C-alpha positions, 0 to 999 in steps of 0.5 A: 315371703316375709311374715308380718306379725301384729299383736292385737287385743280383743274384748269378748263379752256375753250375756245370753245363754251359757255365757262362759261357754260362749266365751270359750267357743269364741276363743276356740273360733279365734284359734280356728280363724288363725289367731294365735291366742297368747294370753287371756284375762280372767273372766269378769262379771259386769253390769250391762253398759248402754244396753236395755237389759238387766242381764249381767255380762261376762267379759274378758280380753284376749291378746292375740298375734296374727300374721299377714292379716289386716285389721279389716280382715280381723274384723271380718273374721270376728264378725263371722265368729259372732254370726256363727255363735248366734249373734244375728244383730250387731245393734248396740242396744241388744243382749248378745250371745257373744260380742267381739271387739278389736280394742287395739291392733298394734299401734294402728290408728284408723277411722273408717265406716267399717272400723275405728281403732283404737276402739272409740270407747275403750278408755271409757269402760271398766269392763274392758279396762279391768281385764286389759289391765290384768294382762297388759297394764303397761300397754300404751294407748296410741292416741291417748299416749297413756298406759292402760293402768293409768287410763283405768286409774282415771276412768269415770265409769263407776259400774261394777266389774267383779272377777267371775266365780264359775261356781256361783251360777248354773249354766244354761242352753249351751251353743252347738259349738260350731265355728 
Protein backbone atom coordinates (compact mmCIF):
# COMPACT_ATOMS: atom_id res chain seq x y z
CA UNK A 1 0.00 0.00 0.00
CA UNK A 2 1.39 3.37 -1.03
CA UNK A 3 1.60 6.01 1.69
CA UNK A 4 0.40 9.48 0.78
CA UNK A 5 1.87 12.14 3.07
CA UNK A 6 0.35 15.59 3.36
CA UNK A 7 1.76 18.62 5.17
CA UNK A 8 -0.81 20.60 7.09
CA UNK A 9 -0.70 23.60 9.39
CA UNK A 10 -2.82 23.73 12.53
CA UNK A 11 -3.55 26.81 14.61
CA UNK A 12 -3.69 26.20 18.35
CA UNK A 13 -5.15 28.60 20.89
CA UNK A 14 -6.17 28.67 24.55
CA UNK A 15 -7.49 31.34 26.90
CA UNK A 16 -8.89 29.35 29.85
CA UNK A 17 -7.07 27.64 32.71
CA UNK A 18 -3.43 26.68 32.23
CA UNK A 19 -3.15 28.09 28.72
CA UNK A 20 0.37 26.84 28.03
CA UNK A 21 -0.43 23.44 29.53
CA UNK A 22 -3.50 23.22 27.32
CA UNK A 23 -1.37 23.86 24.21
CA UNK A 24 1.16 21.25 25.31
CA UNK A 25 -1.58 18.69 25.90
CA UNK A 26 -3.08 19.45 22.48
CA UNK A 27 0.30 18.81 20.82
CA UNK A 28 0.63 15.55 22.75
CA UNK A 29 -2.86 14.53 21.67
CA UNK A 30 -2.03 15.32 18.03
CA UNK A 31 0.95 12.97 18.29
CA UNK A 32 -1.34 10.28 19.75
CA UNK A 33 -3.77 10.90 16.86
CA UNK A 34 -1.02 9.87 14.37
CA UNK A 35 0.01 13.39 13.38
CA UNK A 36 3.76 13.71 12.80
CA UNK A 37 4.52 17.08 14.40
CA UNK A 38 7.37 18.49 12.31
CA UNK A 39 7.70 22.04 13.68
CA UNK A 40 6.10 24.24 16.30
CA UNK A 41 6.14 28.00 16.33
CA UNK A 42 6.87 29.99 19.43
CA UNK A 43 3.92 30.71 21.67
CA UNK A 44 2.38 34.17 21.37
CA UNK A 45 0.11 36.05 23.73
CA UNK A 46 -2.66 37.68 21.77
CA UNK A 47 -5.77 39.74 22.24
CA UNK A 48 -9.09 37.93 21.81
CA UNK A 49 -10.47 38.62 18.32
CA UNK A 50 -14.21 38.31 17.77
CA UNK A 51 -14.90 36.99 21.28
CA UNK A 52 -16.91 38.42 24.15
CA UNK A 53 -14.05 38.19 26.66
CA UNK A 54 -11.03 40.08 27.96
CA UNK A 55 -9.06 36.87 28.60
CA UNK A 56 -5.83 36.90 26.60
CA UNK A 57 -5.01 33.93 24.36
CA UNK A 58 -1.88 31.93 23.91
CA UNK A 59 -1.55 30.95 20.24
CA UNK A 60 0.87 28.93 18.19
CA UNK A 61 1.02 27.02 14.89
CA UNK A 62 2.06 23.41 14.31
CA UNK A 63 3.34 22.01 11.04
CA UNK A 64 2.27 18.38 10.83
CA UNK A 65 2.55 15.57 8.32
CA UNK A 66 -0.11 12.95 8.05
CA UNK A 67 -0.24 9.81 5.96
CA UNK A 68 -3.44 8.45 4.46
CA UNK A 69 -5.62 10.84 6.47
CA UNK A 70 -8.05 13.10 4.65
CA UNK A 71 -8.76 16.68 5.66
CA UNK A 72 -12.16 15.62 7.04
CA UNK A 73 -10.56 12.84 9.08
CA UNK A 74 -8.03 15.35 10.41
CA UNK A 75 -10.81 17.75 11.40
CA UNK A 76 -12.71 14.97 13.16
CA UNK A 77 -9.57 14.07 15.14
CA UNK A 78 -8.99 17.71 16.08
CA UNK A 79 -12.61 18.08 17.24
CA UNK A 80 -12.17 14.99 19.40
CA UNK A 81 -9.01 16.46 20.94
CA UNK A 82 -10.85 19.71 21.69
CA UNK A 83 -13.63 17.77 23.35
CA UNK A 84 -11.24 15.61 25.39
CA UNK A 85 -9.42 18.74 26.59
CA UNK A 86 -12.59 20.35 27.86
CA UNK A 87 -14.05 22.29 24.98
CA UNK A 88 -17.67 21.28 24.89
CA UNK A 89 -19.03 24.14 22.80
CA UNK A 90 -17.57 25.05 19.39
CA UNK A 91 -19.36 28.42 19.17
CA UNK A 92 -17.23 31.33 18.04
CA UNK A 93 -18.07 33.77 20.81
CA UNK A 94 -16.86 31.90 23.92
CA UNK A 95 -13.53 31.52 25.75
CA UNK A 96 -12.00 28.07 25.32
CA UNK A 97 -9.56 25.68 26.93
CA UNK A 98 -8.28 24.78 23.49
CA UNK A 99 -9.11 25.70 19.91
CA UNK A 100 -7.63 23.71 17.02
CA UNK A 101 -8.10 24.85 13.44
CA UNK A 102 -6.75 23.44 10.21
CA UNK A 103 -5.23 26.45 8.48
CA UNK A 104 -3.91 24.68 5.39
CA UNK A 105 -4.01 21.04 4.30
CA UNK A 106 -1.51 20.64 1.49
CA UNK A 107 -2.79 22.70 -1.41
CA UNK A 108 -6.37 21.52 -0.99
CA UNK A 109 -9.13 24.07 -1.53
CA UNK A 110 -12.51 22.89 -0.26
CA UNK A 111 -15.72 24.46 0.93
CA UNK A 112 -18.23 22.23 2.64
CA UNK A 113 -20.70 22.44 5.46
CA UNK A 114 -18.12 20.76 7.70
CA UNK A 115 -14.88 22.46 6.67
CA UNK A 116 -13.47 25.32 4.59
CA UNK A 117 -9.84 25.15 3.44
CA UNK A 118 -7.72 27.16 3.52
CA UNK A 119 -9.15 28.51 6.77
CA UNK A 120 -11.48 31.33 5.67
CA UNK A 121 -10.02 33.94 8.08
CA UNK A 122 -6.36 32.87 7.96
CA UNK A 123 -5.34 35.90 5.89
CA UNK A 124 -7.13 38.34 8.21
CA UNK A 125 -5.67 37.38 11.60
CA UNK A 126 -2.26 38.30 12.96
CA UNK A 127 -2.58 35.79 15.81
CA UNK A 128 -2.36 33.07 13.13
CA UNK A 129 -0.15 34.80 10.58
CA UNK A 130 2.67 35.75 12.99
CA UNK A 131 3.36 32.18 14.24
CA UNK A 132 2.75 30.71 10.77
CA UNK A 133 5.21 33.22 9.30
CA UNK A 134 7.77 32.17 11.91
CA UNK A 135 7.84 28.56 10.69
CA UNK A 136 6.77 28.90 7.03
CA UNK A 137 7.21 32.44 5.63
CA UNK A 138 7.51 31.27 2.02
CA UNK A 139 4.51 28.94 2.18
CA UNK A 140 1.96 29.94 -0.48
CA UNK A 141 -1.72 30.39 0.22
CA UNK A 142 -3.38 28.32 -2.54
CA UNK A 143 -6.26 30.76 -3.08
CA UNK A 144 -4.56 34.13 -2.64
CA UNK A 145 -1.38 32.93 -4.41
CA UNK A 146 0.73 34.90 -1.94
CA UNK A 147 3.45 33.88 0.50
CA UNK A 148 2.52 34.00 4.19
CA UNK A 149 5.17 36.72 4.77
CA UNK A 150 3.52 38.90 2.12
CA UNK A 151 0.04 38.32 3.54
CA UNK A 152 1.30 39.29 7.01
CA UNK A 153 2.96 42.43 5.63
CA UNK A 154 -0.39 43.59 4.22
CA UNK A 155 -2.85 42.44 6.91
CA UNK A 156 -5.16 45.13 8.31
CA UNK A 157 -5.40 43.48 11.74
CA UNK A 158 -3.90 45.82 14.36
CA UNK A 159 -4.30 43.49 17.35
CA UNK A 160 -1.29 42.89 19.56
CA UNK A 161 0.69 39.66 19.08
CA UNK A 162 3.63 39.33 21.48
CA UNK A 163 5.98 36.39 21.96
CA UNK A 164 4.94 34.85 25.27
CA UNK A 165 7.26 34.84 28.25
CA UNK A 166 6.44 31.82 30.45
CA UNK A 167 7.94 33.57 33.47
CA UNK A 168 5.48 36.46 33.27
CA UNK A 169 2.35 34.60 34.47
CA UNK A 170 1.57 31.91 36.99
CA UNK A 171 -0.37 28.90 35.72
CA UNK A 172 -3.72 27.84 37.08
CA UNK A 173 -5.94 24.76 36.99
CA UNK A 174 -4.06 22.18 34.88
CA UNK A 175 -6.16 19.70 32.93
CA UNK A 176 -6.02 15.99 33.74
CA UNK A 177 -3.90 15.30 30.63
CA UNK A 178 -5.92 12.50 29.03
CA UNK A 179 -6.18 12.54 25.25
